[in-house]
RONUDREN-388923 format. One record per residue: residue in one letter; residue number from 1; y, x, z negated of N, C-alpha, C in turn. Coordinates in nm, 2 decimals. Atoms other than C-alpha are relative to their C-alpha. Layout:
BEGIN
(rec 'A', NUM, (Y, X, Z), (Y, X, Z), (Y, X, Z))
...
This chain:
BEGIN
(rec 'M', 1, (0.09, 0.12, 0.01), (12.81, 14.04, -9.85), (0.08, -0.13, 0.00))
(rec 'A', 2, (-0.09, 0.12, 0.00), (13.09, 13.79, -9.92), (0.05, -0.03, 0.13))
(rec 'E', 3, (-0.05, 0.02, -0.13), (13.23, 13.84, -9.58), (-0.10, -0.07, 0.10))
(rec 'K', 4, (0.10, 0.06, -0.08), (12.90, 13.75, -9.42), (-0.02, -0.15, -0.02))
(rec 'E', 5, (0.01, 0.15, 0.04), (12.88, 13.42, -9.61), (0.11, -0.08, 0.06))
(rec 'K', 6, (-0.12, 0.07, -0.05), (13.23, 13.33, -9.50), (-0.01, -0.02, 0.15))
(rec 'D', 7, (0.01, 0.00, -0.15), (13.15, 13.40, -9.13), (-0.11, -0.09, 0.05))
(rec 'S', 8, (0.11, 0.07, -0.05), (12.83, 13.20, -9.12), (0.03, -0.14, 0.04))
(rec 'G', 9, (-0.03, 0.13, -0.03), (13.00, 12.87, -9.10), (-0.08, -0.11, -0.08))
(rec 'F', 10, (0.08, 0.09, 0.08), (12.76, 12.72, -9.35), (0.07, -0.04, -0.13))
(rec 'K', 11, (-0.07, 0.05, 0.11), (12.92, 12.51, -9.62), (-0.09, -0.08, -0.09))
(rec 'V', 12, (0.08, 0.07, 0.09), (12.76, 12.38, -9.93), (0.10, -0.09, -0.08))
(rec 'S', 13, (-0.08, 0.09, 0.08), (12.91, 12.07, -10.09), (-0.08, -0.08, -0.09))
(rec 'D', 14, (0.07, 0.08, 0.10), (12.81, 11.89, -10.41), (0.03, -0.15, 0.03))
(rec 'R', 15, (-0.03, 0.14, -0.03), (12.76, 11.53, -10.32), (-0.04, -0.10, -0.11))
(rec 'R', 16, (0.03, 0.09, 0.12), (12.65, 11.40, -10.66), (0.12, -0.07, -0.04))
(rec 'L', 17, (-0.11, 0.08, 0.05), (12.85, 11.12, -10.79), (0.04, 0.02, -0.14))
(rec 'F', 18, (-0.02, -0.01, 0.15), (12.82, 11.20, -11.16), (-0.02, 0.14, -0.04))
(rec 'T', 19, (0.02, -0.13, 0.06), (12.85, 11.51, -11.37), (-0.13, 0.00, -0.09))
(rec 'A', 20, (0.12, -0.01, 0.09), (12.57, 11.63, -11.61), (0.02, -0.09, -0.12))
(rec 'D', 21, (-0.03, 0.08, 0.11), (12.75, 11.44, -11.88), (0.00, -0.15, 0.03))
(rec 'G', 22, (0.00, 0.14, -0.04), (12.74, 11.11, -11.68), (0.13, -0.05, 0.04))
(rec 'E', 23, (-0.14, 0.04, -0.04), (13.11, 11.11, -11.59), (0.01, 0.00, 0.15))
(rec 'L', 24, (-0.02, 0.01, -0.15), (13.22, 11.01, -11.24), (0.08, 0.13, 0.04))
(rec 'R', 25, (-0.07, -0.11, -0.05), (13.32, 11.32, -11.05), (0.12, -0.04, 0.08))
(rec 'T', 26, (-0.12, 0.04, -0.07), (13.67, 11.31, -10.92), (-0.01, 0.04, 0.15))
(rec 'E', 27, (0.01, -0.04, -0.14), (13.58, 11.50, -10.60), (-0.09, -0.10, 0.08))
(rec 'A', 28, (0.09, 0.10, -0.06), (13.30, 11.25, -10.53), (0.08, -0.13, 0.04))
(rec 'A', 29, (-0.07, 0.12, -0.02), (13.54, 10.96, -10.56), (0.10, 0.02, 0.12))
(rec 'A', 30, (-0.09, -0.03, -0.11), (13.78, 11.13, -10.32), (-0.07, 0.01, 0.13))
(rec 'E', 31, (0.08, -0.01, -0.12), (13.50, 11.20, -10.07), (-0.05, -0.13, 0.06))
(rec 'E', 32, (0.06, 0.13, -0.05), (13.38, 10.84, -10.05), (0.08, -0.06, 0.11))
(rec 'T', 33, (-0.07, 0.06, -0.11), (13.46, 10.68, -9.73), (-0.06, -0.14, 0.01))
(rec 'P', 34, (0.05, 0.13, -0.01), (13.43, 10.31, -9.66), (-0.11, -0.01, 0.10))
(rec 'A', 35, (0.12, 0.02, -0.09), (13.11, 10.19, -9.49), (0.05, -0.06, 0.13))
(rec 'P', 36, (-0.04, 0.06, -0.13), (13.15, 10.12, -9.12), (-0.03, -0.15, 0.01))
(rec 'P', 37, (0.03, 0.15, -0.01), (13.17, 9.75, -9.04), (-0.13, -0.02, 0.08))
(rec 'V', 38, (0.13, 0.04, -0.06), (12.84, 9.59, -8.95), (0.03, -0.10, 0.11))
(rec 'A', 39, (-0.01, 0.09, -0.12), (12.82, 9.43, -8.61), (-0.07, -0.13, -0.03))
(rec 'P', 40, (0.06, 0.13, 0.03), (12.75, 9.06, -8.63), (-0.14, -0.01, 0.08))
(rec 'V', 41, (0.13, 0.02, -0.06), (12.39, 8.97, -8.56), (0.00, -0.12, 0.09))
(rec 'V', 42, (0.01, 0.11, -0.09), (12.34, 8.76, -8.25), (-0.14, -0.05, 0.00))
(rec 'A', 43, (0.14, 0.06, 0.00), (12.05, 8.52, -8.27), (-0.06, -0.01, 0.14))
(rec 'T', 44, (0.08, 0.01, -0.13), (11.80, 8.57, -7.99), (-0.14, -0.03, -0.03))
(rec 'T', 45, (0.14, 0.03, 0.02), (11.45, 8.47, -7.95), (-0.08, 0.12, 0.03))
(rec 'A', 46, (0.08, -0.11, -0.02), (11.18, 8.73, -7.97), (-0.07, 0.00, 0.14))
(rec 'V', 47, (0.07, 0.01, -0.13), (11.02, 8.60, -7.65), (0.09, 0.04, 0.11))
(rec 'A', 48, (-0.10, -0.04, -0.10), (11.34, 8.66, -7.45), (0.02, 0.15, 0.00))
(rec 'D', 49, (-0.02, -0.15, 0.01), (11.37, 9.02, -7.57), (-0.12, 0.08, 0.03))
(rec 'A', 50, (0.12, -0.07, -0.03), (11.01, 9.11, -7.53), (-0.03, 0.02, 0.15))
(rec 'A', 51, (0.04, -0.03, -0.14), (10.89, 9.27, -7.21), (-0.12, -0.09, 0.03))
(rec 'P', 52, (0.12, 0.08, -0.04), (10.65, 9.05, -7.02), (-0.13, 0.09, 0.00))
(rec 'V', 53, (0.12, -0.07, 0.00), (10.29, 9.16, -7.07), (-0.08, -0.04, 0.12))
(rec 'P', 54, (0.08, 0.04, -0.12), (10.08, 9.18, -6.75), (-0.13, -0.07, -0.05))
(rec 'E', 55, (0.12, 0.08, 0.03), (9.79, 8.93, -6.75), (-0.12, 0.09, -0.01))
(rec 'S', 56, (0.12, -0.08, 0.00), (9.54, 9.21, -6.68), (-0.02, 0.08, -0.13))
(rec 'D', 57, (0.01, -0.07, 0.13), (9.62, 9.38, -7.02), (-0.05, -0.09, -0.12))
(rec 'I', 58, (0.04, 0.09, 0.11), (9.53, 9.07, -7.23), (-0.15, -0.03, 0.02))
(rec 'P', 59, (0.14, 0.03, -0.02), (9.16, 9.04, -7.28), (-0.03, -0.15, -0.02))
(rec 'V', 60, (0.03, 0.14, 0.01), (9.00, 8.70, -7.25), (-0.07, -0.03, -0.13))
(rec 'P', 61, (0.07, 0.02, 0.13), (8.91, 8.56, -7.59), (-0.14, -0.06, 0.02))
(rec 'P', 62, (0.13, 0.06, -0.02), (8.55, 8.47, -7.65), (0.00, -0.15, -0.02))
(rec 'T', 63, (0.01, 0.14, 0.01), (8.45, 8.11, -7.61), (-0.07, -0.04, -0.13))
(rec 'A', 64, (0.06, 0.04, 0.12), (8.32, 7.90, -7.90), (-0.15, 0.02, 0.00))
(rec 'T', 65, (0.14, -0.02, -0.02), (7.97, 7.93, -7.76), (-0.04, 0.15, -0.03))
(rec 'E', 66, (0.03, -0.14, 0.02), (7.99, 8.31, -7.75), (0.02, 0.04, -0.14))
(rec 'Q', 67, (-0.02, -0.03, 0.14), (8.13, 8.33, -8.10), (-0.12, -0.05, -0.08))
(rec 'Q', 68, (0.12, 0.05, 0.08), (7.84, 8.12, -8.23), (-0.12, 0.09, 0.03))
(rec 'E', 69, (0.11, -0.09, -0.03), (7.59, 8.34, -8.05), (0.01, 0.13, -0.07))
(rec 'Q', 70, (-0.03, -0.12, 0.08), (7.75, 8.65, -8.21), (-0.03, -0.02, -0.15))
(rec 'H', 71, (0.02, 0.03, 0.14), (7.74, 8.49, -8.55), (-0.15, -0.01, -0.03))
(rec 'D', 72, (0.15, 0.02, 0.02), (7.37, 8.39, -8.51), (-0.07, 0.14, 0.01))
(rec 'A', 73, (0.06, -0.13, -0.01), (7.28, 8.74, -8.39), (0.02, 0.09, -0.12))
(rec 'Y', 74, (-0.03, -0.08, 0.12), (7.45, 8.90, -8.69), (-0.09, -0.05, -0.11))
(rec 'N', 75, (0.08, 0.05, 0.11), (7.27, 8.67, -8.93), (-0.15, 0.04, 0.02))
(rec 'K', 76, (0.14, -0.04, -0.03), (6.93, 8.74, -8.76), (-0.02, 0.15, -0.03))
(rec 'S', 77, (0.02, -0.14, 0.03), (6.98, 9.12, -8.78), (0.01, 0.03, -0.15))
(rec 'A', 78, (-0.01, -0.02, 0.15), (7.08, 9.09, -9.15), (-0.14, -0.04, -0.06))
(rec 'R', 79, (0.13, 0.05, 0.05), (6.76, 8.89, -9.21), (-0.11, 0.10, 0.03))
(rec 'D', 80, (0.10, -0.10, -0.04), (6.55, 9.15, -9.02), (0.01, 0.12, -0.09))
(rec 'L', 81, (-0.02, -0.11, 0.09), (6.70, 9.43, -9.23), (-0.05, -0.03, -0.14))
(rec 'D', 82, (0.05, 0.04, 0.13), (6.63, 9.25, -9.55), (-0.15, -0.01, 0.00))
(rec 'T', 83, (0.15, 0.00, -0.01), (6.27, 9.19, -9.44), (-0.06, 0.14, 0.00))
(rec 'Q', 84, (0.05, -0.14, 0.00), (6.22, 9.56, -9.36), (0.01, 0.06, -0.14))
(rec 'V', 85, (-0.02, -0.05, 0.14), (6.36, 9.65, -9.71), (-0.11, -0.05, -0.09))
(rec 'E', 86, (0.10, 0.07, 0.08), (6.13, 9.40, -9.87), (-0.14, 0.05, 0.02))
(rec 'L', 87, (0.13, -0.05, -0.04), (5.83, 9.53, -9.68), (-0.02, 0.15, -0.06))
(rec 'S', 88, (0.01, -0.14, 0.05), (5.90, 9.89, -9.81), (-0.02, 0.00, -0.15))
(rec 'G', 89, (0.03, 0.01, 0.15), (5.85, 9.76, -10.17), (0.12, -0.01, -0.08))
(rec 'H', 90, (-0.12, 0.01, 0.07), (6.21, 9.73, -10.27), (0.06, -0.14, 0.01))
(rec 'S', 91, (-0.06, 0.13, -0.01), (6.42, 9.42, -10.33), (0.14, 0.02, 0.07))
(rec 'A', 92, (-0.13, -0.01, -0.07), (6.72, 9.36, -10.10), (0.11, -0.02, -0.09))
(rec 'K', 93, (-0.10, 0.03, 0.10), (6.91, 9.23, -10.40), (0.04, 0.13, -0.07))
(rec 'D', 94, (-0.02, -0.12, 0.06), (6.88, 9.58, -10.55), (0.10, 0.09, 0.07))
(rec 'L', 95, (-0.09, -0.08, -0.09), (7.08, 9.73, -10.26), (0.13, -0.06, 0.03))
(rec 'E', 96, (-0.13, 0.07, -0.03), (7.37, 9.48, -10.26), (0.11, 0.08, -0.07))
(rec 'I', 97, (-0.11, -0.08, 0.06), (7.70, 9.65, -10.33), (0.08, -0.09, -0.09))
(rec 'S', 98, (-0.09, 0.07, 0.10), (7.91, 9.56, -10.63), (0.10, 0.10, -0.04))
(rec 'F', 99, (-0.11, -0.09, 0.04), (8.22, 9.71, -10.78), (-0.06, 0.12, -0.08))
(rec 'E', 100, (0.06, -0.10, 0.08), (8.01, 9.91, -11.03), (-0.07, 0.10, 0.09))
(rec 'R', 101, (0.07, -0.10, -0.08), (7.79, 10.06, -10.76), (0.10, 0.07, 0.09))
(rec 'F', 102, (-0.10, -0.07, -0.08), (8.09, 10.14, -10.54), (0.07, 0.11, -0.08))
(rec 'M', 103, (-0.06, -0.11, 0.08), (8.26, 10.33, -10.83), (-0.10, 0.11, -0.03))
(rec 'A', 104, (0.10, -0.10, 0.03), (7.93, 10.50, -10.91), (-0.02, 0.10, 0.12))
(rec 'S', 105, (0.01, -0.08, -0.12), (7.91, 10.62, -10.55), (0.12, 0.10, 0.02))
(rec 'L', 106, (-0.11, -0.09, 0.00), (8.26, 10.76, -10.56), (-0.01, 0.11, -0.11))
(rec 'Y', 107, (0.01, -0.10, 0.11), (8.19, 10.93, -10.89), (-0.10, 0.11, 0.04))
(rec 'M', 108, (0.10, -0.09, -0.04), (7.87, 11.09, -10.76), (0.05, 0.09, 0.12))
(rec 'T', 109, (-0.05, -0.08, -0.11), (8.04, 11.21, -10.44), (0.10, 0.10, -0.05))
(rec 'A', 110, (-0.10, -0.09, 0.06), (8.33, 11.36, -10.64), (-0.07, 0.11, -0.07))
(rec 'M', 111, (0.07, -0.10, 0.08), (8.08, 11.54, -10.87), (-0.07, 0.10, 0.10))
(rec 'L', 112, (0.06, -0.09, -0.10), (7.89, 11.68, -10.57), (0.10, 0.09, 0.07))
(rec 'Q', 113, (-0.10, -0.08, -0.06), (8.21, 11.80, -10.40), (0.06, 0.10, -0.09))
(rec 'L', 114, (-0.05, -0.10, 0.10), (8.33, 11.97, -10.71), (-0.10, 0.10, -0.04))
(rec 'G', 115, (0.11, -0.09, 0.04), (8.00, 12.14, -10.76), (-0.04, -0.01, -0.14))
(rec 'L', 116, (0.03, 0.02, 0.14), (7.95, 11.99, -11.10), (-0.14, -0.06, -0.01))
(rec 'M', 117, (0.13, 0.07, 0.00), (7.62, 11.83, -11.00), (-0.08, 0.07, 0.11))
(rec 'H', 118, (0.08, -0.06, -0.11), (7.33, 11.99, -10.81), (-0.11, -0.09, 0.04))
(rec 'E', 119, (0.11, 0.08, -0.05), (7.08, 11.82, -10.59), (-0.13, 0.05, -0.06))
(rec 'Q', 120, (0.13, -0.04, 0.05), (6.73, 11.82, -10.73), (-0.11, -0.05, 0.08))
């Protein structure tokens, strides 16, 4: 068995710097090698190093008019949803999310997933 371990070429070395008592290991101090010198950093601009991006890959940003139209459409759909909720007999304010409601939803989901709560 010992011959097999010697032939495998696998070597285990303890690389810890300190012993269990907190003393510096002499083998670790001997194994330490100085860090390789760091190459000096040459200042370059990011634009010069970056590969040029083809014009076809960059989407055209929306104009101010398009942004305003999107904003107005969003506000209109929010008002429509609030109106539908109000027509069903509930208040839209009751459905607004708060930290307490968020935590309660996480709690209820966890309870259902763990099987600690049954649907009724």
